[in-house]
mmCIF file of the C-alpha atoms, coordinates in Angstrom:
data_MODEL
# 
_entry.id   MODEL 
# 
loop_
_atom_site.group_PDB 
_atom_site.id 
_atom_site.type_symbol 
_atom_site.label_atom_id 
_atom_site.label_alt_id 
_atom_site.label_comp_id 
_atom_site.label_asym_id 
_atom_site.label_entity_id 
_atom_site.label_seq_id 
_atom_site.pdbx_PDB_ins_code 
_atom_site.Cartn_x 
_atom_site.Cartn_y 
_atom_site.Cartn_z 
_atom_site.occupancy 
_atom_site.B_iso_or_equiv 
_atom_site.pdbx_formal_charge 
_atom_site.auth_seq_id 
_atom_site.auth_comp_id 
_atom_site.auth_asym_id 
_atom_site.auth_atom_id 
_atom_site.pdbx_PDB_model_num 
ATOM 1   C CA . MET A 1 1   ? 3.130   -6.189  -13.218 1.00 0.00 ? 1   MET A CA 1 
ATOM 2   C CA . LYS A 1 2   ? 3.909   -5.623  -16.899 1.00 0.00 ? 2   LYS A CA 1 
ATOM 3   C CA . VAL A 1 3   ? 4.568   -2.363  -18.921 1.00 0.00 ? 3   VAL A CA 1 
ATOM 4   C CA . SER A 1 4   ? 0.651   -1.759  -19.927 1.00 0.00 ? 4   SER A CA 1 
ATOM 5   C CA . ASP A 1 5   ? -0.016  -2.242  -16.465 1.00 0.00 ? 5   ASP A CA 1 
ATOM 6   C CA . VAL A 1 6   ? 1.305   0.679   -14.984 1.00 0.00 ? 6   VAL A CA 1 
ATOM 7   C CA . LEU A 1 7   ? 1.169   3.357   -18.246 1.00 0.00 ? 7   LEU A CA 1 
ATOM 8   C CA . GLN A 1 8   ? -1.961  4.640   -19.895 1.00 0.00 ? 8   GLN A CA 1 
ATOM 9   C CA . ASN A 1 9   ? -0.735  7.903   -22.232 1.00 0.00 ? 9   ASN A CA 1 
ATOM 10  C CA . ARG A 1 10  ? 3.299   7.485   -22.167 1.00 0.00 ? 10  ARG A CA 1 
ATOM 11  C CA . GLN A 1 11  ? 2.345   8.264   -18.191 1.00 0.00 ? 11  GLN A CA 1 
ATOM 12  C CA . VAL A 1 12  ? 2.537   6.659   -15.139 1.00 0.00 ? 12  VAL A CA 1 
ATOM 13  C CA . VAL A 1 13  ? -0.505  5.851   -14.136 1.00 0.00 ? 13  VAL A CA 1 
ATOM 14  C CA . GLN A 1 14  ? -2.433  7.553   -10.347 1.00 0.00 ? 14  GLN A CA 1 
ATOM 15  C CA . ALA A 1 15  ? -3.832  4.514   -9.489  1.00 0.00 ? 15  ALA A CA 1 
ATOM 16  C CA . LEU A 1 16  ? -3.273  1.028   -10.242 1.00 0.00 ? 16  LEU A CA 1 
ATOM 17  C CA . GLN A 1 17  ? -6.018  -1.573  -11.066 1.00 0.00 ? 17  GLN A CA 1 
ATOM 18  C CA . VAL A 1 18  ? -5.375  -5.285  -9.476  1.00 0.00 ? 18  VAL A CA 1 
ATOM 19  C CA . GLN A 1 19  ? -7.100  -8.294  -10.663 1.00 0.00 ? 19  GLN A CA 1 
ATOM 20  C CA . ARG A 1 20  ? -8.606  -10.316 -7.787  1.00 0.00 ? 20  ARG A CA 1 
ATOM 21  C CA . GLY A 1 21  ? -6.426  -13.401 -9.273  1.00 0.00 ? 21  GLY A CA 1 
ATOM 22  C CA . LYS A 1 22  ? -3.291  -11.571 -7.984  1.00 0.00 ? 22  LYS A CA 1 
ATOM 23  C CA . MET A 1 23  ? -4.654  -10.861 -3.945  1.00 0.00 ? 23  MET A CA 1 
ATOM 24  C CA . LYS A 1 24  ? -5.336  -13.481 -1.667  1.00 0.00 ? 24  LYS A CA 1 
ATOM 25  C CA . GLN A 1 25  ? -8.716  -14.759 -0.671  1.00 0.00 ? 25  GLN A CA 1 
ATOM 26  C CA . ALA A 1 26  ? -10.060 -11.542 -2.439  1.00 0.00 ? 26  ALA A CA 1 
ATOM 27  C CA . ALA A 1 27  ? -13.341 -11.597 -3.523  1.00 0.00 ? 27  ALA A CA 1 
ATOM 28  C CA . GLN A 1 28  ? -13.406 -8.621  -5.943  1.00 0.00 ? 28  GLN A CA 1 
ATOM 29  C CA . GLY A 1 29  ? -10.165 -6.551  -7.788  1.00 0.00 ? 29  GLY A CA 1 
ATOM 30  C CA . ARG A 1 30  ? -8.887  -3.213  -6.106  1.00 0.00 ? 30  ARG A CA 1 
ATOM 31  C CA . THR A 1 31  ? -7.632  0.427   -6.696  1.00 0.00 ? 31  THR A CA 1 
ATOM 32  C CA . ILE A 1 32  ? -4.111  1.026   -5.355  1.00 0.00 ? 32  ILE A CA 1 
ATOM 33  C CA . LEU A 1 33  ? -3.140  4.714   -5.647  1.00 0.00 ? 33  LEU A CA 1 
ATOM 34  C CA . LEU A 1 34  ? 0.261   5.460   -6.189  1.00 0.00 ? 34  LEU A CA 1 
ATOM 35  C CA . PRO A 1 35  ? 2.117   8.322   -3.963  1.00 0.00 ? 35  PRO A CA 1 
ATOM 36  C CA . ALA A 1 36  ? 4.216   10.644  -6.035  1.00 0.00 ? 36  ALA A CA 1 
ATOM 37  C CA . GLN A 1 37  ? 7.167   8.947   -5.241  1.00 0.00 ? 37  GLN A CA 1 
ATOM 38  C CA . THR A 1 38  ? 5.901   5.395   -5.670  1.00 0.00 ? 38  THR A CA 1 
ATOM 39  C CA . ARG A 1 39  ? 5.124   6.838   -9.381  1.00 0.00 ? 39  ARG A CA 1 
ATOM 40  C CA . ALA A 1 40  ? 8.789   8.639   -9.834  1.00 0.00 ? 40  ALA A CA 1 
ATOM 41  C CA . ALA A 1 41  ? 10.395  4.768   -8.629  1.00 0.00 ? 41  ALA A CA 1 
ATOM 42  C CA . ILE A 1 42  ? 7.911   2.816   -11.517 1.00 0.00 ? 42  ILE A CA 1 
ATOM 43  C CA . ARG A 1 43  ? 8.909   5.472   -14.048 1.00 0.00 ? 43  ARG A CA 1 
ATOM 44  C CA . ARG A 1 44  ? 12.418  4.917   -13.157 1.00 0.00 ? 44  ARG A CA 1 
ATOM 45  C CA . GLN A 1 45  ? 12.139  1.100   -13.366 1.00 0.00 ? 45  GLN A CA 1 
ATOM 46  C CA . LEU A 1 46  ? 10.430  1.619   -17.004 1.00 0.00 ? 46  LEU A CA 1 
ATOM 47  C CA . ASP A 1 47  ? 13.070  4.412   -18.164 1.00 0.00 ? 47  ASP A CA 1 
ATOM 48  C CA . TRP A 1 48  ? 16.154  1.601   -17.290 1.00 0.00 ? 48  TRP A CA 1 
ATOM 49  C CA . LEU A 1 49  ? 13.629  -1.324  -19.230 1.00 0.00 ? 49  LEU A CA 1 
ATOM 50  C CA . SER A 1 50  ? 13.759  1.153   -21.913 1.00 0.00 ? 50  SER A CA 1 
ATOM 51  C CA . GLN A 1 51  ? 17.772  2.011   -21.747 1.00 0.00 ? 51  GLN A CA 1 
ATOM 52  C CA . ASN A 1 52  ? 18.017  -1.809  -21.613 1.00 0.00 ? 52  ASN A CA 1 
ATOM 53  C CA . GLY A 1 53  ? 16.088  -2.861  -24.610 1.00 0.00 ? 53  GLY A CA 1 
ATOM 54  C CA . TYR A 1 54  ? 13.092  -4.022  -22.764 1.00 0.00 ? 54  TYR A CA 1 
ATOM 55  C CA . PHE A 1 55  ? 10.881  -1.949  -23.030 1.00 0.00 ? 55  PHE A CA 1 
ATOM 56  C CA . ASP A 1 56  ? 7.231   -2.919  -24.419 1.00 0.00 ? 56  ASP A CA 1 
ATOM 57  C CA . GLN A 1 57  ? 3.858   -3.060  -23.456 1.00 0.00 ? 57  GLN A CA 1 
ATOM 58  C CA . ASP A 1 58  ? 4.089   -6.515  -22.498 1.00 0.00 ? 58  ASP A CA 1 
ATOM 59  C CA . GLN A 1 59  ? 6.811   -6.489  -20.595 1.00 0.00 ? 59  GLN A CA 1 
ATOM 60  C CA . TYR A 1 60  ? 7.061   -7.354  -16.508 1.00 0.00 ? 60  TYR A CA 1 
ATOM 61  C CA . LEU A 1 61  ? 7.823   -4.425  -14.780 1.00 0.00 ? 61  LEU A CA 1 
ATOM 62  C CA . PHE A 1 62  ? 9.974   -6.388  -12.733 1.00 0.00 ? 62  PHE A CA 1 
ATOM 63  C CA . ARG A 1 63  ? 11.880  -8.275  -15.196 1.00 0.00 ? 63  ARG A CA 1 
ATOM 64  C CA . SER A 1 64  ? 13.717  -11.823 -14.240 1.00 0.00 ? 64  SER A CA 1 
ATOM 65  C CA . GLN A 1 65  ? 17.591  -11.952 -15.288 1.00 0.00 ? 65  GLN A CA 1 
ATOM 66  C CA . ALA A 1 66  ? 16.716  -15.561 -16.071 1.00 0.00 ? 66  ALA A CA 1 
ATOM 67  C CA . GLY A 1 67  ? 14.648  -14.680 -18.689 1.00 0.00 ? 67  GLY A CA 1 
ATOM 68  C CA . ASP A 1 68  ? 11.267  -13.125 -20.360 1.00 0.00 ? 68  ASP A CA 1 
ATOM 69  C CA . ARG A 1 69  ? 8.952   -13.598 -16.479 1.00 0.00 ? 69  ARG A CA 1 
ATOM 70  C CA . PRO A 1 70  ? 8.523   -12.003 -14.033 1.00 0.00 ? 70  PRO A CA 1 
ATOM 71  C CA . ILE A 1 71  ? 10.477  -12.423 -11.311 1.00 0.00 ? 71  ILE A CA 1 
ATOM 72  C CA . GLN A 1 72  ? 10.107  -14.746 -8.464  1.00 0.00 ? 72  GLN A CA 1 
ATOM 73  C CA . LEU A 1 73  ? 8.565   -13.980 -5.394  1.00 0.00 ? 73  LEU A CA 1 
ATOM 74  C CA . ALA A 1 74  ? 12.214  -15.445 -3.897  1.00 0.00 ? 74  ALA A CA 1 
ATOM 75  C CA . GLU A 1 75  ? 14.199  -12.728 -5.557  1.00 0.00 ? 75  GLU A CA 1 
ATOM 76  C CA . ALA A 1 76  ? 11.727  -9.839  -4.541  1.00 0.00 ? 76  ALA A CA 1 
ATOM 77  C CA . TRP A 1 77  ? 12.505  -11.063 -1.123  1.00 0.00 ? 77  TRP A CA 1 
ATOM 78  C CA . LYS A 1 78  ? 16.307  -10.533 -1.446  1.00 0.00 ? 78  LYS A CA 1 
ATOM 79  C CA . VAL A 1 79  ? 15.584  -7.126  -3.180  1.00 0.00 ? 79  VAL A CA 1 
ATOM 80  C CA . PHE A 1 80  ? 13.145  -5.939  -0.492  1.00 0.00 ? 80  PHE A CA 1 
ATOM 81  C CA . GLN A 1 81  ? 15.714  -7.133  2.439   1.00 0.00 ? 81  GLN A CA 1 
ATOM 82  C CA . GLU A 1 82  ? 18.157  -4.825  0.513   1.00 0.00 ? 82  GLU A CA 1 
ATOM 83  C CA . VAL A 1 83  ? 16.625  -1.398  0.255   1.00 0.00 ? 83  VAL A CA 1 
ATOM 84  C CA . ALA A 1 84  ? 15.625  -2.131  3.742   1.00 0.00 ? 84  ALA A CA 1 
ATOM 85  C CA . LYS A 1 85  ? 19.039  -2.506  4.815   1.00 0.00 ? 85  LYS A CA 1 
ATOM 86  C CA . LYS A 1 86  ? 20.521  0.474   1.956   1.00 0.00 ? 86  LYS A CA 1 
ATOM 87  C CA . ALA A 1 87  ? 17.186  2.625   4.021   1.00 0.00 ? 87  ALA A CA 1 
ATOM 88  C CA . GLY A 1 88  ? 19.440  2.005   7.635   1.00 0.00 ? 88  GLY A CA 1 
ATOM 89  C CA . LEU A 1 89  ? 16.656  -0.075  8.967   1.00 0.00 ? 89  LEU A CA 1 
ATOM 90  C CA . ARG A 1 90  ? 18.440  -1.606  11.965  1.00 0.00 ? 90  ARG A CA 1 
ATOM 91  C CA . ARG A 1 91  ? 16.014  -4.121  13.022  1.00 0.00 ? 91  ARG A CA 1 
ATOM 92  C CA . ASP A 1 92  ? 15.702  -8.152  12.423  1.00 0.00 ? 92  ASP A CA 1 
ATOM 93  C CA . LEU A 1 93  ? 15.608  -7.706  8.605   1.00 0.00 ? 93  LEU A CA 1 
ATOM 94  C CA . GLY A 1 94  ? 14.202  -11.374 8.120   1.00 0.00 ? 94  GLY A CA 1 
ATOM 95  C CA . THR A 1 95  ? 11.023  -10.087 9.997   1.00 0.00 ? 95  THR A CA 1 
ATOM 96  C CA . LEU A 1 96  ? 10.279  -7.262  7.438   1.00 0.00 ? 96  LEU A CA 1 
ATOM 97  C CA . GLY A 1 97  ? 8.752   -7.808  4.571   1.00 0.00 ? 97  GLY A CA 1 
ATOM 98  C CA . THR A 1 98  ? 5.873   -5.964  2.714   1.00 0.00 ? 98  THR A CA 1 
ATOM 99  C CA . HIS A 1 99  ? 2.962   -6.880  5.447   1.00 0.00 ? 99  HIS A CA 1 
ATOM 100 C CA . CYS A 1 100 ? 4.831   -5.332  7.728   1.00 0.00 ? 100 CYS A CA 1 
ATOM 101 C CA . TRP A 1 101 ? 5.106   -2.293  5.688   1.00 0.00 ? 101 TRP A CA 1 
ATOM 102 C CA . ARG A 1 102 ? 1.293   -2.549  5.101   1.00 0.00 ? 102 ARG A CA 1 
ATOM 103 C CA . LYS A 1 103 ? 0.415   -2.501  8.751   1.00 0.00 ? 103 LYS A CA 1 
ATOM 104 C CA . THR A 1 104 ? 3.169   0.459   8.785   1.00 0.00 ? 104 THR A CA 1 
ATOM 105 C CA . PHE A 1 105 ? 0.680   2.514   5.500   1.00 0.00 ? 105 PHE A CA 1 
ATOM 106 C CA . ALA A 1 106 ? -2.738  1.485   8.414   1.00 0.00 ? 106 ALA A CA 1 
ATOM 107 C CA . THR A 1 107 ? -1.368  3.172   10.906  1.00 0.00 ? 107 THR A CA 1 
ATOM 108 C CA . GLU A 1 108 ? -0.251  6.416   8.669   1.00 0.00 ? 108 GLU A CA 1 
ATOM 109 C CA . ILE A 1 109 ? -4.032  6.197   7.260   1.00 0.00 ? 109 ILE A CA 1 
ATOM 110 C CA . PHE A 1 110 ? -5.596  5.750   11.136  1.00 0.00 ? 110 PHE A CA 1 
ATOM 111 C CA . LEU A 1 111 ? -3.909  8.829   11.776  1.00 0.00 ? 111 LEU A CA 1 
ATOM 112 C CA . ALA A 1 112 ? -3.987  11.027  9.170   1.00 0.00 ? 112 ALA A CA 1 
ATOM 113 C CA . ALA A 1 113 ? -8.124  10.825  9.303   1.00 0.00 ? 113 ALA A CA 1 
ATOM 114 C CA . VAL A 1 114 ? -7.904  11.059  13.135  1.00 0.00 ? 114 VAL A CA 1 
ATOM 115 C CA . GLU A 1 115 ? -6.067  14.268  12.358  1.00 0.00 ? 115 GLU A CA 1 
ATOM 116 C CA . ARG A 1 116 ? -8.455  15.311  9.742   1.00 0.00 ? 116 ARG A CA 1 
ATOM 117 C CA . MET A 1 117 ? -11.887 14.317  12.821  1.00 0.00 ? 117 MET A CA 1 
ATOM 118 C CA . GLN A 1 118 ? -10.145 16.445  14.674  1.00 0.00 ? 118 GLN A CA 1 
ATOM 119 C CA . ALA A 1 119 ? -9.963  19.694  12.601  1.00 0.00 ? 119 ALA A CA 1 
ATOM 120 C CA . GLY A 1 120 ? -14.110 18.992  12.164  1.00 0.00 ? 120 GLY A CA 1 
ATOM 121 C CA . GLU A 1 121 ? -14.443 16.661  8.815   1.00 0.00 ? 121 GLU A CA 1 
ATOM 122 C CA . ARG A 1 122 ? -17.135 14.173  9.553   1.00 0.00 ? 122 ARG A CA 1 
ATOM 123 C CA . LEU A 1 123 ? -15.726 10.533  9.380   1.00 0.00 ? 123 LEU A CA 1 
ATOM 124 C CA . ASP A 1 124 ? -14.958 7.426   10.950  1.00 0.00 ? 124 ASP A CA 1 
ATOM 125 C CA . PRO A 1 125 ? -10.748 6.655   10.474  1.00 0.00 ? 125 PRO A CA 1 
ATOM 126 C CA . MET A 1 126 ? -11.624 2.971   11.012  1.00 0.00 ? 126 MET A CA 1 
ATOM 127 C CA . ARG A 1 127 ? -13.725 3.177   7.729   1.00 0.00 ? 127 ARG A CA 1 
ATOM 128 C CA . GLU A 1 128 ? -10.939 5.341   5.955   1.00 0.00 ? 128 GLU A CA 1 
ATOM 129 C CA . VAL A 1 129 ? -7.464  2.735   6.680   1.00 0.00 ? 129 VAL A CA 1 
ATOM 130 C CA . ALA A 1 130 ? -10.500 -0.388  5.658   1.00 0.00 ? 130 ALA A CA 1 
ATOM 131 C CA . ARG A 1 131 ? -10.775 1.866   2.628   1.00 0.00 ? 131 ARG A CA 1 
ATOM 132 C CA . ALA A 1 132 ? -7.364  2.527   1.724   1.00 0.00 ? 132 ALA A CA 1 
ATOM 133 C CA . LEU A 1 133 ? -6.511  -1.671  2.759   1.00 0.00 ? 133 LEU A CA 1 
ATOM 134 C CA . GLY A 1 134 ? -9.298  -2.696  0.521   1.00 0.00 ? 134 GLY A CA 1 
ATOM 135 C CA . HIS A 1 135 ? -11.388 -4.005  3.536   1.00 0.00 ? 135 HIS A CA 1 
ATOM 136 C CA . ALA A 1 136 ? -14.701 -4.419  3.504   1.00 0.00 ? 136 ALA A CA 1 
ATOM 137 C CA . ASP A 1 137 ? -14.722 -5.821  6.993   1.00 0.00 ? 137 ASP A CA 1 
ATOM 138 C CA . LEU A 1 138 ? -13.209 -4.036  9.695   1.00 0.00 ? 138 LEU A CA 1 
ATOM 139 C CA . LYS A 1 139 ? -12.405 -6.841  11.714  1.00 0.00 ? 139 LYS A CA 1 
ATOM 140 C CA . ASN A 1 140 ? -9.594  -7.670  8.970   1.00 0.00 ? 140 ASN A CA 1 
ATOM 141 C CA . THR A 1 141 ? -8.783  -3.999  9.600   1.00 0.00 ? 141 THR A CA 1 
ATOM 142 C CA . GLU A 1 142 ? -8.297  -3.655  13.370  1.00 0.00 ? 142 GLU A CA 1 
ATOM 143 C CA . LYS A 1 143 ? -5.855  -6.662  12.886  1.00 0.00 ? 143 LYS A CA 1 
ATOM 144 C CA . TYR A 1 144 ? -3.696  -3.950  11.128  1.00 0.00 ? 144 TYR A CA 1 
ATOM 145 C CA . LEU A 1 145 ? -3.552  -1.445  13.659  1.00 0.00 ? 145 LEU A CA 1 
ATOM 146 C CA . PRO A 1 146 ? -1.560  -1.490  17.239  1.00 0.00 ? 146 PRO A CA 1 
ATOM 147 C CA . ILE A 1 147 ? -3.221  -0.052  19.351  1.00 0.00 ? 147 ILE A CA 1 
ATOM 148 C CA . ASP A 1 148 ? -4.961  -0.757  22.236  1.00 0.00 ? 148 ASP A CA 1 
ATOM 149 C CA . HIS A 1 149 ? -8.422  -1.163  21.903  1.00 0.00 ? 149 HIS A CA 1 
ATOM 150 C CA . ASP A 1 150 ? -9.799  -0.075  24.890  1.00 0.00 ? 150 ASP A CA 1 
ATOM 151 C CA . GLU A 1 151 ? -8.177  3.568   24.680  1.00 0.00 ? 151 GLU A CA 1 
ATOM 152 C CA . ALA A 1 152 ? -9.069  4.111   20.880  1.00 0.00 ? 152 ALA A CA 1 
ATOM 153 C CA . LEU A 1 153 ? -12.791 3.386   21.806  1.00 0.00 ? 153 LEU A CA 1 
ATOM 154 C CA . LYS A 1 154 ? -12.093 5.592   24.963  1.00 0.00 ? 154 LYS A CA 1 
ATOM 155 C CA . ASN A 1 155 ? -10.743 8.317   22.977  1.00 0.00 ? 155 ASN A CA 1 
ATOM 156 C CA . MET A 1 156 ? -13.367 8.326   20.583  1.00 0.00 ? 156 MET A CA 1 
ATOM 157 C CA . ARG A 1 157 ? -15.824 8.729   22.477  1.00 0.00 ? 157 ARG A CA 1 
ATOM 158 C CA . VAL A 1 158 ? -14.237 11.688  23.684  1.00 0.00 ? 158 VAL A CA 1 
ATOM 159 C CA . MET A 1 159 ? -13.901 13.319  19.873  1.00 0.00 ? 159 MET A CA 1 
ATOM 160 C CA . GLU A 1 160 ? -17.667 12.478  19.396  1.00 0.00 ? 160 GLU A CA 1 
ATOM 161 C CA . ALA A 1 161 ? -18.220 14.306  22.328  1.00 0.00 ? 161 ALA A CA 1 
ATOM 162 C CA . VAL A 1 162 ? -16.200 17.359  21.623  1.00 0.00 ? 162 VAL A CA 1 
ATOM 163 C CA . HIS A 1 163 ? -17.775 16.771  17.400  1.00 0.00 ? 163 HIS A CA 1 
ATOM 164 C CA . SER A 1 164 ? -21.182 16.487  19.402  1.00 0.00 ? 164 SER A CA 1 
ATOM 165 C CA . TYR A 1 165 ? -22.379 13.993  16.911  1.00 0.00 ? 165 TYR A CA 1 
ATOM 166 C CA . ALA A 1 166 ? -21.636 10.002  16.698  1.00 0.00 ? 166 ALA A CA 1 
ATOM 167 C CA . LEU A 1 167 ? -19.962 8.050   14.133  1.00 0.00 ? 167 LEU A CA 1 
ATOM 168 C CA . PRO A 1 168 ? -21.277 5.065   13.020  1.00 0.00 ? 168 PRO A CA 1 
# 
């Protein structure tokens, strides 16, 4: 990502546009919504770039110490592991990565959607997760949720009966 990807009119964007070529096996690009905490962290990074003389629209957001290029995957992994450790995560740090956090995100979206559905909104929690992850196929989405699918189906049928409608 470059500064121009995350900054428009001197404000951090609320949604990041990711090009197709930046994601593995993606047929099209996607939009990633950035929560307030993420925007604040990006703002701090932009401030650091500015304070250190690297602020430019074409500058990489996460600049390599080796020169005018983005950090490499190995460096990103090292930073990720340091942050996880500082956050107090005690699991084997070698097993933690962005993909496991993506699965956690999927689970949180699913649980929030189920709560919304129980409150009376007409929505399909699986489709909400699929949208949040940028999946076109629900079979891909199912892989992200650590739930017993037989139990999930029973729960969905109970909710269908309570709300008197069938999910698509």
